[in-house]
C-alpha positions in Angstrom: -80.3 13.9 -23.8 -77.7 11.2 -23.6 -76.2 8.4 -25.8 -74.9 5.1 -24.6 -71.5 4.1 -26.0 -70.8 0.6 -27.2 -67.3 -0.4 -28.1 -67.1 -4.0 -29.5 -64.6 -6.3 -31.2 -65.9 -8.2 -34.2 -63.7 -11.2 -33.6 -65.4 -11.8 -30.3 -69.1 -12.4 -29.4 -70.8 -9.0 -29.6 -72.3 -7.8 -26.4 -76.0 -7.1 -25.7 -76.6 -3.4 -25.1 -79.6 -2.0 -23.2 -80.2 1.7 -23.3 -81.0 3.4 -20.0 -84.2 5.3 -19.3 -82.5 8.6 -20.2 -80.6 7.4 -23.3 -81.8 8.7 -26.6 -79.5 6.8 -28.8 -76.3 4.9 -29.1 -72.7 5.6 -30.3 -71.4 2.4 -31.8 -67.7 1.7 -32.3 -66.8 -1.6 -33.9 -63.3 -2.9 -34.3 -61.6 -5.7 -36.3 -58.4 -7.0 -34.7 -58.5 -3.9 -32.5 -58.6 -1.5 -35.5 -61.7 0.8 -35.6 -63.7 -0.1 -38.7 -67.1 1.5 -38.0 -68.4 4.4 -35.9 -71.9 5.7 -36.0 -74.5 7.6 -34.0 -78.0 6.2 -33.9 -81.1 7.7 -32.3 -83.1 5.1 -30.5 -85.9 4.8 -27.9 -84.9 4.8 -24.2 -84.8 1.3 -22.8 -84.2 -0.5 -26.1 -82.3 -3.8 -25.9 -79.9 -4.6 -28.7 -78.3 -8.0 -29.2 -75.3 -8.6 -31.5 -77.3 -9.0 -34.6 -79.1 -5.7 -33.9 -75.8 -3.9 -33.5 -74.5 -5.3 -36.8 -77.8 -4.2 -38.4 -77.2 -0.6 -37.2 -73.8 -0.6 -38.9 -75.3 -2.0 -42.1 -73.5 -1.9 -45.5 -71.0 0.6 -44.3 -69.4 -2.0 -42.1 -69.3 -4.6 -44.9 -67.5 -2.1 -47.2 -65.0 -1.2 -44.4 -64.2 -4.8 -43.7 -63.7 -5.6 -47.4 -61.5 -2.6 -47.8 -59.4 -3.6 -44.8 -59.0 -7.2 -46.1 -58.0 -5.9 -49.5 -55.5 -3.4 -48.1 -53.9 -6.1 -45.9 -53.7 -8.5 -48.9 -52.3 -6.0 -51.5 -50.2 -3.8 -49.2 -49.5 -5.5 -45.9 -48.1 -3.0 -43.4 -44.3 -3.2 -42.8 -43.1 -4.6 -39.5 -43.5 -1.7 -37.0 -40.6 -0.6 -34.9 -41.2 1.1 -31.5 -41.2 4.8 -32.1 -38.8 7.0 -30.0 -41.6 9.1 -28.5 -42.4 11.1 -25.3 -46.0 11.7 -24.3 -46.3 15.4 -23.3 -49.5 16.3 -21.4 -49.9 20.1 -20.9 -52.3 20.9 -18.1 -53.5 23.5 -15.7 -55.6 23.0 -12.6 -57.4 19.9 -13.8 -56.0 17.1 -11.6 -59.0 14.8 -11.9 -59.0 14.8 -15.7 -55.2 14.5 -15.7 -55.3 11.5 -13.4 -57.5 9.6 -15.9 -55.2 10.5 -18.8 -52.1 9.4 -17.0 -53.7 6.1 -15.9 -54.6 5.4 -19.6 -51.0 5.9 -20.7 -49.8 3.7 -17.9 -52.3 1.0 -19.0 -50.4 0.6 -22.3 -47.9 -1.5 -20.2 -44.6 -2.2 -21.9 -45.7 0.0 -24.9 -46.3 3.0 -22.7 -44.0 6.0 -23.6 -42.2 8.1 -21.1 -44.6 10.8 -19.9 -43.8 14.5 -19.2 -46.4 16.6 -17.5 -46.1 20.4 -18.3 -47.9 22.4 -15.6 -48.9 25.7 -17.1 -48.9 28.6 -14.7 -50.3 26.5 -11.9 -52.3 28.1 -9.1 -51.2 25.4 -6.6 -49.2 22.2 -6.1 -51.9 19.7 -6.9 -50.7 18.8 -10.3 -47.1 18.4 -9.1 -48.2 16.1 -6.3 -50.3 14.0 -8.8 -47.3 13.7 -11.1 -45.1 12.5 -8.2 -47.8 10.0 -7.2 -48.0 8.6 -10.8 -44.3 8.5 -11.1 -44.0 10.7 -14.2 -41.7 13.6 -15.0 -43.0 17.0 -14.1 -42.0 20.6 -15.2 -43.6 23.9 -14.4 -44.0 26.4 -17.2 -44.7 29.9 -15.7 -45.8 31.6 -18.9 -49.6 31.2 -19.2 -50.7 29.9 -22.6 -51.0 26.4 -24.1 -48.3 27.0 -26.7 -45.9 28.2 -24.1 -46.5 24.9 -22.4 -46.2 22.9 -25.7 -42.9 24.6 -26.5 -41.6 23.8 -23.0 -42.5 20.2 -23.7 -40.6 20.2 -27.0 -37.5 21.6 -25.3 -37.6 19.2 -22.4 -38.2 16.0 -24.3 -35.2 14.3 -25.9 -37.0 11.8 -28.1 -37.3 11.8 -31.9 -41.1 12.4 -31.6 -43.3 14.2 -29.1 -46.9 13.1 -28.7 -49.1 15.9 -27.4 -52.0 14.3 -25.5 -54.6 16.7 -23.9 -55.4 16.2 -20.3 -59.1 15.6 -21.0 -58.4 12.6 -23.2 -57.9 8.9 -22.5 -55.7 7.0 -24.9 -57.0 3.8 -26.4 -55.3 0.5 -25.8 -54.3 0.5 -29.5 -52.9 4.0 -29.6 -49.2 3.0 -29.5 -49.7 0.3 -32.1 -51.4 2.8 -34.3 -48.5 5.3 -34.0 -45.8 2.6 -34.6 -47.8 1.4 -37.7 -48.1 4.9 -39.1 -44.4 5.6 -38.8 -43.5 2.3 -40.2 -45.7 3.0 -43.3 -44.5 6.7 -43.5 -41.0 7.0 -42.1 -40.7 10.5 -43.6 -43.7 11.8 -41.6 -43.3 15.1 -39.8 -46.6 14.8 -38.0 -49.1 12.1 -37.2 -52.7 12.7 -36.0 -55.3 10.2 -34.9 -58.9 9.5 -34.4 -60.7 11.3 -31.6 -64.0 9.9 -30.3 -66.1 10.8 -27.2 -65.2 9.4 -23.8 -68.8 10.0 -22.7 -72.1 11.3 -24.1 -73.9 12.0 -20.8 -75.2 15.5 -21.4 -77.1 17.2 -24.2 -74.1 19.5 -25.0 -71.8 16.4 -25.4 -74.3 14.7 -27.7 -75.0 17.8 -29.8 -71.2 18.4 -30.3 -70.7 14.8 -31.5 -73.8 14.9 -33.7 -72.4 18.1 -35.3 -69.2 16.2 -36.2 -67.1 16.4 -33.0 -63.4 16.0 -33.6 -63.8 13.1 -36.1 -61.8 12.9 -39.3 -63.0 9.4 -40.4 -61.7 5.9 -40.3 -59.5 5.9 -43.4 -55.7 6.2 -43.3 -54.7 9.5 -45.0 -51.4 11.0 -46.1 -51.0 14.7 -46.9 -47.8 16.1 -48.5 -46.7 19.2 -50.2 -48.4 22.5 -51.1 -51.0 21.2 -53.5 -53.7 18.6 -53.5 -55.6 17.6 -56.7 -59.3 18.5 -56.3 -58.7 20.8 -53.3 -57.7 24.3 -54.4 -57.6 25.6 -50.8 -55.1 23.0 -49.6 -53.1 23.3 -47.3 -54.8 26.4 -45.8 -57.8 24.4 -44.7 -55.8 22.9 -41.8 -58.8 21.6 -40.0 -58.9 18.6 -42.2 -55.6 17.2 -40.8 -56.7 16.2 -37.3 -57.0 17.6 -33.8 -54.3 19.0 -31.5 -55.5 16.9 -28.6 -54.0 13.8 -30.3 -51.0 14.8 -32.4 -47.4 13.4 -32.7 -44.7 15.7 -34.1 -41.1 15.2 -35.2 -39.4 17.1 -32.5 -36.3 18.5 -34.3 -38.4 19.6 -37.3 -40.9 21.6 -35.2 -38.0 23.2 -33.3 -36.3 24.2 -36.5 -39.6 25.8 -37.6 -39.6 27.9 -34.5 -41.9 25.7 -32.4 -45.5 26.6 -31.7 -46.7 30.1 -32.2 -47.1 31.4 -28.6 -49.5 34.1 -29.7 -52.1 31.4 -30.5 -53.9 29.2 -27.8 -53.5 31.9 -25.2 -56.6 31.2 -23.3 -59.7 33.4 -23.3 -58.2 36.2 -25.4 -57.4 33.8 -28.3 -58.0 30.2 -27.3 -57.2 28.3 -30.5 -55.2 28.0 -33.7 -51.9 26.6 -32.5 -52.5 23.1 -33.9 -53.8 24.4 -37.3 -50.7 26.6 -37.6 -48.2 23.8 -36.8 -49.9 21.4 -39.2 -49.7 23.9 -42.0 -46.1 24.8 -41.4 -45.0 21.2 -41.2 -46.6 20.6 -44.6 -45.3 23.7 -46.2 -41.8 22.8 -45.0 -42.0 19.7 -47.1 -42.7 17.0 -44.5 -45.8 14.8 -44.8 -48.6 14.7 -42.3 -50.3 11.3 -41.7 -53.7 10.6 -40.3 -53.9 7.1 -38.6 -57.4 6.2 -37.1 -55.9 3.3 -35.1 -54.1 6.0 -33.1 -57.2 6.6 -31.1 -58.0 8.7 -28.1 -61.3 9.3 -26.3 -62.0 13.0 -25.5 -64.3 14.3 -22.7 -66.4 16.8 -24.6 -67.5 19.9 -22.7 -70.6 18.8 -20.7 -72.2 22.3 -20.3 -73.9 24.2 -23.1 -72.1 27.5 -22.3 -68.7 25.8 -22.4 -69.6 24.3 -25.8 -70.7 27.7 -27.1 -67.4 29.2 -26.1 -65.6 26.3 -27.8 -67.4 27.1 -31.1 -66.4 30.8 -30.7 -62.8 29.8 -30.1 -62.9 27.7 -33.3 -64.0 30.6 -35.4 -61.6 33.1 -33.7 -58.6 30.7 -33.8 -59.1 29.7 -37.4 -59.3 33.3 -38.6 -56.3 34.2 -36.4 -54.3 31.3 -38.1 -55.3 32.7 -41.5 -54.2 36.2 -40.5 -50.9 35.0 -39.2 -50.3 32.9 -42.4 -51.3 35.8 -44.6 -48.6 37.9 -43.0 -45.9 35.2 -43.0 -46.3 33.7 -46.5 -47.1 35.8 -49.5 -47.4 32.8 -51.8 -50.4 31.6 -49.8 -52.3 34.9 -49.9 -54.6 34.0 -52.9 -55.6 30.7 -51.2 -56.1 32.4 -47.9 -58.5 35.0 -49.4 -60.4 32.2 -51.1 -60.4 30.1 -47.9 -61.8 33.0 -45.9 -64.7 33.5 -48.3 -65.4 29.8 -48.3 -65.3 29.6 -44.5 -67.7 32.6 -44.1 -70.1 30.9 -46.5 -69.7 27.6 -44.6 -70.4 29.2 -41.3 -73.4 31.1 -42.7 -74.8 27.8 -44.1 -74.4 26.2 -40.6 -76.4 29.1 -39.1 -79.2 28.6 -41.7 -79.2 24.9 -41.5 -79.5 25.0 -37.7 -82.2 27.6 -37.9 -84.2 25.4 -40.3 -83.7 22.3 -38.0 -81.5 20.5 -40.5 -78.5 20.5 -38.1 -78.7 19.4 -34.4 -78.3 21.9 -31.6 -79.4 25.4 -30.8 -78.8 28.4 -33.0 -76.4 30.1 -30.7 -73.7 27.4 -31.5 -73.2 28.2 -35.2 -73.7 31.9 -34.4 -70.9 31.7 -31.9 -68.5 30.1 -34.4 -69.4 32.7 -37.0 -69.1 35.5 -34.4 -65.7 34.2 -33.4 -64.5 34.3 -37.0 -65.8 37.8 -37.5 -64.0 38.9 -34.2 -60.9 37.4 -35.6 -61.2 39.7 -38.6 -60.7 42.7 -36.3 -57.1 41.8 -35.7 -57.2 39.4 -32.8 -54.0 37.8 -33.8 -52.0 41.1 -33.9 -53.3 41.9 -30.4 -52.4 38.4 -29.2 -48.8 38.9 -30.5 -48.5 42.0 -28.3 -50.0 40.2 -25.3 -47.5 37.2 -25.8 -44.6 39.7 -26.0 -45.7 41.4 -22.8 -46.1 38.0 -21.1 -42.4 37.2 -22.0 -41.2 40.5 -20.7 -43.0 40.1 -17.4 -41.2 36.8 -16.8 -37.8 38.1 -17.9 
């Protein structure tokens, strides 16, 4: 199974798209003035040829509504003139030079808008990443303590800019990424965090297509602003931190996050507890009183895991990381405990519904994927966060 990806600008003649013999559908991204206004996944027959009118027909009324909403927004509330944000792009990586090279090239392709780049090499097994950074002409630091949040905190300490953009090494930034960030901060100068749209860089394997069909990292194409400890109509806010965006494409106000203690280094530790750090920092930024903004124009393309087993492990890590975040927050903030208990009950029901829906064929993919997410969450209930705190402490002691 594979899907072709078509990325087209509406102000220009739309291309013709022909599916290959192994393509089972199309992922269609349409832009207006560079701004994403439509994204959809459409199953089709292999070999089908689509002209511009056929592509527009796939988008249908959803595109019409999106374009009307954009025109109305620009008429009633035109965005303020953006100013270039003082930002450093931090790419945390370990032993993935090929992926890192693509990421760095995409940042360099932003031209004059490209931010300074800092590569944080996390417990590297060799000198390949350092050599690549030197070849690309970007700053390089080595973080010996293994764990993504050790690397992220090193990036926070090393950067000197007002904002730090954390870009995963398996992403490629879109040509409009910087314009999206500058626009978001012009519209929300008080923002403590900005997240952006994440779409697939490729849909070449069944695992990649299934992940995207199940929702991927997407949070929609509407601008959003979150602020404070309460949201009308959402009694679980802000504990449901998954609604805020993805850690592979997040920009944080540096001094604020440092004042909050940085990333929790007991989260995102690799195989023992490979998640939760982004959820935790989003939650703490909001509880501290700083808004979080979601800007779809700040777009990156992510290389989803191509192998089924790697995808299954990702779903496990999502469940385990989410429950670890709940456990940590339950201990740290008594005022959130009623919401956390309610959130846990809701999430267990949600995960169970995913299992049933997949078993009945109502959701794409094999049953082991939602079972892995549920299993990871149940594993988290056994105290995985407390164990990870002890491992992180031991890691610090080993390195003095």
